[in-house]
C-alpha positions, 0 to 999 in steps of 0.5 A, spaced: 500 500 500 502 506 498 500 512 503 501 519 501 502 525 506 501 532 504 506 536 508 504 543 504 500 547 509 496 550 503 494 544 501 492 541 508 488 548 509 485 547 502 483 539 504 481 540 511 476 535 510 479 531 505 484 526 509 490 524 505 494 522 510 491 515 511 488 515 504 490 510 499 490 513 492 485 511 487 483 512 480 480 510 473 473 511 475 468 515 470 461 515 469 461 520 463 455 520 459 456 518 452 454 525 449 458 529 454 465 532 451 469 534 457 474 540 455 481 540 457 480 545 462 475 541 466 476 542 474 479 538 479 475 538 485 475 535 492 468 532 495 467 530 502 463 523 502 460 524 509 453 522 507 452 515 505 448 517 499 453 522 496 457 517 492 451 514 489 449 521 488 455 523 484 455 516 480 448 517 478 449 524 476 455 521 471 460 525 475 467 523 473 471 520 479 478 520 479 479 518 486 476 515 492 479 513 499 479 506 501 475 508 507 470 512 502 470 518 506 472 523 500 473 523 493 476 527 487 472 528 481 473 531 474 467 536 472 465 541 468 463 548 470 456 546 470 457 540 474 461 544 479 455 548 480 451 542 481 455 539 486 454 546 490 447 546 489 447 539 492 450 542 498 456 537 497 461 543 498 466 542 492 473 545 493 477 546 487 484 542 488 490 547 487 494 545 480 500 544 485 496 538 488 493 536 482 499 535 478 503 532 484 497 527 484 497 526 476 490 529 475 493 534 471 500 534 467 505 539 466 510 539 460 516 537 464 512 531 467 509 529 460 517 528 457 518 522 462 513 518 458 512 516 451 507 520 446 503 516 441 508 516 435 514 514 440 510 508 442 508 506 435 516 507 433 517 502 439 512 497 437 515 497 430 522 496 432 520 490 437 516 487 431 522 488 426 528 486 431 524 480 434 520 477 428 521 470 430 517 471 436 512 477 435 507 480 430 504 487 430 497 488 428 493 494 426 487 492 431 482 498 428 483 506 428 481 511 433 476 517 432 481 521 429 484 515 425 490 513 429 492 506 429 490 501 435 496 497 435 497 490 438 503 486 439 503 479 439 508 475 443 509 467 442 514 462 439 510 461 432 506 468 431 503 466 425 500 460 427 494 458 432 496 453 437 494 450 443 496 455 448 493 460 453 492 467 451 493 473 455 492 480 454 495 486 457 493 493 455 493 500 458 491 507 457 483 506 456 484 513 459 488 518 455 491 522 461 494 516 465 500 515 462 504 510 466 498 505 464 501 505 457 509 504 460 508 498 464 505 494 458 511 496 453 516 495 459 513 488 459 513 487 451 521 489 452 522 484 458 519 478 454 523 479 447 529 481 450 530 475 455 527 470 450 532 464 450 536 468 455 532 467 461 529 460 461 522 462 465 521 467 460 522 463 454 517 458 457 512 463 457 513 465 450 513 458 447 507 456 451 503 462 451 500 467 446 501 474 449 497 480 447 500 487 449 496 493 447 499 499 450 494 505 448 487 503 447 486 511 447 491 514 442 487 520 441 486 521 449 493 521 449 495 526 444 490 531 447 492 529 454 485 528 456 481 522 460 476 521 454 477 519 447 476 525 441 468 524 442 469 526 449 467 519 451 470 515 457 472 508 453 472 504 460 465 506 461 463 504 453 463 496 454 457 492 453 456 488 459 451 492 464 453 498 460 452 505 463 449 508 457 444 505 451 449 505 446 455 501 448 461 499 444 459 506 440 466 508 440 471 505 434 476 504 440 472 499 444 469 496 438 477 494 436 478 491 443 471 487 442 473 484 436 480 483 438 477 479 444 472 475 440 478 473 435 482 471 441 480 467 447 483 470 452 484 466 459 487 472 463 487 479 462 490 486 466 488 493 464 492 498 467 490 505 470 492 511 474 493 513 480 493 508 486 496 502 488 490 497 487 488 490 485 481 491 482 477 484 481 470 483 478 465 484 479 465 492 478 457 493 477 455 489 483 457 486 490 455 479 489 462 475 487 463 472 480 462 464 480 470 464 479 471 468 486 475 463 489 480 463 483 479 470 482 481 472 489 487 467 489 490 470 483 488 477 486 492 476 492 498 473 489 498 479 485 498 484 491 503 480 494 508 482 490 507 489 491 503 490 497 497 493 493 490 493 496 486 487 493 479 489 493 472 487 489 471 493 484 464 494 487 466 494 494 471 500 492 465 503 488 461 501 482 462 502 475 458 500 469 460 498 462 468 497 464 473 493 460 473 488 466 466 486 466 465 485 459 471 481 459 469 476 464 461 477 463 461 476 455 468 472 454 469 468 460 476 472 461 478 474 468 480 481 467 483 486 472 484 493 473 491 494 476 491 502 479 498 504 479 502 510 481 502 516 476 510 517 476 517 514 477 517 509 471 522 504 474 519 504 481 512 502 478 515 497 473 519 493 479 513 493 483 509 490 477 514 486 473 514 479 477 506 480 478 505 481 471 509 475 469 505 470 474 499 472 471 501 470 464 504 463 468 497 462 471 493 462 465 495 455 464 492 452 471 486 448 472 483 444 466 485 444 458 484 440 452 482 440 445 474 439 443 473 436 436 468 433 432 468 426 433 466 425 425 472 428 422 477 430 428 476 438 426 476 443 432 469 445 435 467 452 437 465 449 444 463 452 451 466 448 457 461 449 463 463 447 470 458 446 475 462 448 481 464 455 478 458 456 472 461 460 467 463 459 460 470 458 457 470 458 450 474 453 446 478 456 440 474 454 433 481 454 429 484 449 434 479 447 439 483 448 445 480 451 451 483 453 458 479 453 464 482 456 470 481 452 476 483 451 483 485 444 485 479 440 486 474 435 483 469 438 478 463 436 474 465 439 467 460 439 461 462 440 454 457 443 449 457 445 442 451 447 437 450 441 433 453 436 437 451 432 443 453 434 450 458 430 454 459 430 462 465 428 465 468 428 473 475 431 473 480 432 478 484 438 478 491 438 481 496 443 483 502 444 478 501 442 471 494 442 468 489 436 467 488 435 460 482 432 457 481 432 450 473 431 448 470 429 441 463 430 441 458 427 436 453 430 432 446 432 434 440 437 432 441 442 438 442 449 437 442 454 442 445 461 444 452 461 444 455 467 447 452 474 450 454 480 446 450 485 450 447 485 457 443 491 460 439 489 466 435 495 468 436 496 476 433 502 479 438 507 481 443 502 478 442 497 484 443 490 482 442 487 489 435 484 488 437 481 481 443 476 482 442 472 476 447 472 470 446 474 463 450 467 461 444 463 464 441 465 457 446 460 454 445 453 452 439 449 453 433 450 458 435 448 465 431 452 469 436 457 471 434 464 468 437 471 466 432 476 469 432 482 465 429 487 469 423 492 468 425 494 460 432 491 461 435 487 454 440 482 452 443 481 445 446 474 444 450 471 438 447 464 436 453 463 432 449 459 427 444 463 422 437 462 423 434 461 417 426 462 415 423 455 414 417 455 410 411 455 414 414 453 420 417 457 427 424 458 426 426 461 433 424 459 440 425 463 447 424 459 453 421 464 459 422 461 466 421 462 473 414 461 476 411 467 473 409 469 465 412 475 463 412 479 456 418 481 452 419 483 445 424 479 440 428 483 435 433 480 430 439 482 426 445 479 421 450 484 425 451 485 433 449 492 433 443 492 428 439 494 425 434 490 428 427 488 426 422 486 430 419 479 429 414 479 435 412 479 442 412 473 447 408 472 453 412 466 457 415 461 452 414 463 445 416 461 438 417 466 432 417 465 425 422 470 421 417 470 415 412 474 419 417 480 419 419 478 412 426 476 414 430 471 411 436 470 416 439 473 422 444 471 427 443 475 433 437 476 437 435 481 442 430 480 447 427 487 451 423 486 457 416 489 456 416 494 461 411 491 466 412 489 473 416 492 479 423 493 478 425 493 485 422 485 486 427 479 486 429 477 479 425 483 476 423 483 469 422 477 464 426 471 466 429 468 459 432 461 460 434 459 453 434 461 446 433 455 441 435 456 433 429 451 430 431 453 423 438 450 424 435 444 427 431 442 421 437 441 417 440 434 415 445 432 420 450 426 418 450 420 421 455 419 427 462 416 427 461 409 426 464 404 432 471 402 432 471 396 427 470 389 431 474 383 428 481 379 428 487 383 430 491 378 427 491 373 421 494 370 415 494 372 408 489 369 403 484 368 408 478 371 409 476 375 415 469 378 418 469 385 421 463 389 424 461 396 426 455 400 427 452 407 428 446 411 429 443 417 424 440 423 428 434 423 423 434 415 424 435 414 416 438 408 414 446 408 413 451 406 408 458 404 410 465 404 407 471 400 409 478 402 408 482 396 409 489 398 408 490 395 402 484 397 398 478 401 399 471 398 399 465 400 396 459 403 400 455 397 403 448 397 405 443 400 406 442 398 414 438 401 419 440 406 424 443 402 430 444 396 426 450 391 426 453 392 419 458 386 417 464 386 412 469 381 409 476 382 407 482 378 404 489 380 404 494 377 399 500 379 402 503 380 409 503 386 413 500 391 418 493 394 415 489 400 418 482 398 418 477 404 419 470 405 417 465 411 415 458 412 414 453 416 410 446 417 410 440 417 404 442 424 403 449 423 402 451 426 408 458 423 410 460 421 417 468 422 419 472 416 419 471 411 425 477 410 430 482 405 427 484 398 428 491 395 426 491 388 423 497 384 423 497 379 417 503 374 417 505 370 410 501 364 409 502 358 404 498 357 398 497 350 396 496 348 389 495 341 385 500 341 380 500 336 374 497 329 375 500 323 371 499 316 370 503 310 368 505 303 370 501 301 377 501 308 380 498 315 379 503 321 381 501 328 383 505 335 384 503 339 391 506 346 390 507 351 395 506 358 391 505 362 397 510 366 401 510 362 408 512 355 409 506 349 409 506 344 414 503 337 416 499 338 409 494 332 409 493 329 402 489 324 398 489 320 391 482 317 390 479 313 384 472 313 383 468 309 378 471 302 374 473 296 377 479 297 382 482 291 385 488 295 389 489 302 391 482 305 390 485 310 395 491 313 398 493 318 403 498 321 407 501 327 410 507 332 407 511 334 413 513 341 410 513 344 404 517 350 403 515 356 399 516 355 391 517 347 392 513 342 389 514 335 392 510 329 389 505 324 392 504 317 389 499 312 390 501 305 392 500 299 386 494 300 382 490 294 379 483 294 375 479 296 369 475 301 367 474 309 366 476 313 372 475 319 376 482 321 379 481 326 385 487 329 388 487 333 395 492 337 399 490 341 405 483 344 402 485 344 395 482 339 390 483 337 383 480 332 378 482 328 372 479 323 368 483 316 366 482 309 364 485 303 368 487 297 364 490 292 369 496 296 372 496 301 367 493 308 368 492 312 362 490 320 363 485 323 359 488 330 356 
């Protein structure tokens, strides 16, 4: 904790009520309305919080708060002349802070002070130099542009920067508020520390090789150049995000849209957002006092960060409430545990030393808990799945390009659910230990289930921004109906991304909204192809209701917006409509491929030139009949069938040569939708003999025949016989014997005993299972073979 003492008598006299001697310096809060345009000559004022309601009144009036002391007895605010007059009219007795004190605390800047920090152009040059000097482990990206056209630069640091890999992603950003210069220096210092120590420091090398680290030093470049908290539209960017937003126009600014896009493209596990001034580890939630479901892990990591520097560790709301900030968006919409780290305004080396190891430890912690890859069981392709843990019910998103997920969990036993649109849910009991993460790879089978995928904007309505009567969470709307609802509040709203397009079905409903709780509430549903509209009203609902896009002449949509109808008591428990789930009926009507067949069942060893049988089975989501295609390792079969869904299918195959053969099978339905290949088996085939009967000859008193081994293996104990059928045979009608061994390529002879008789004969020679016949005539002891 950093205690600040004010010895200047003039300052102390000025701040009679503003007790700085025991106050921890805070910063980074504003509730500026979206239309407010703060000028550079805004007034820095001090206000006593002696009345319990004062801070709430300031927040409700959208006054920009610079600092609140830990005991919440005083605040420093940034106001316009009109706002200063309002404070006075409310008998809050605001006192203008002298420039000397404002500059000392970093609330106002001098030219000398600014020279210690990077300007926007200097920061851009630094980032470009890093990317050019360390091309093997960095890439510099244009994430978007500010109001005035400046690029928001994002530096990616990882060992294979051009490849998406199975590794956790971490984001470190700064300068949401343009006049908080130090907040940009720490991300930049981190980037330099990582690249300069790569391959030198083993711990740094380990992080860079096994993480994807994003550094975004200046979220608000226009504000930096103008030395103002706000962007060029006069908007506080850290109140412009869409989870419990402050205004009706979240993500209105190009800078927050760029940050949102970057968060959607990268499944960040942990994030840090730096601000000034103060020494605080501020964790989610910021909009309400209830703890997040991941609070145990959040507090553990927060205390770990604070242990490096002595910072005050506090839940954001317990410090004071903010709405629409980056932290709550990151966790609320993307499952990314994100902190606001308030740091001192001056002395870069000292601030870096206080935060360096803490930042590195957060990057390292992104790999704690549970990890793995979620794939399509039919074809092995990655899935945009969500991972849910019963004990900490908040979604973790798998990367759709790789399928990897990284769920931060403390050691313990957890029930974990894996879901993806169009696939059957799987559930596992998982033990997580300290140290290396538990690895669980999951393959999901196709199934006709399509529900809301992620929250885009969640705007519960709460009287006086008091959310204590509504503990429900926006993410409760995701996935199939389970009785756990998102209560929107009276006139509240929520926007969800369905991930899959909702298409207009002929003469059928396309969308179903499940309304839960014990009461039936009303609402209006809108749809759009874009996350921010324009929105088309497709109807109103009362309770669980189905909707048809055709009623509003809409062909397709991806995003769904639900708005409470405004009736009811906003102060009751769980007010407003209670949404349990949103179902995409149109996507579920589409034909799905059969599930992946079971692993082939049959012999794992055998001999060449012998026929073997194998079986498999699968089911089709629509219960259609299916065909099977077998891959035998030496040849590809043809489609066999049809078979009923779920029936056992059998196929046979003969291998002609010795070797190890991979056998697998896939299925297709009547509409030629194919499954993926099954798990394979390896069949080991050994060389086998191949017995053939060669030339059969007669002569005086006997019949002789060749027994050939044309195979690749040695034949042993080959039983043979020569039989004479027909005629009048006095001696030698049948002769039998056994050849002990026949080497490959050899042709031993077999011979009858002495023959005597008369008449036409059929001579049959057998060896093993091979048989050959010839016609002959027996005349006394002479055997004449017919040609």
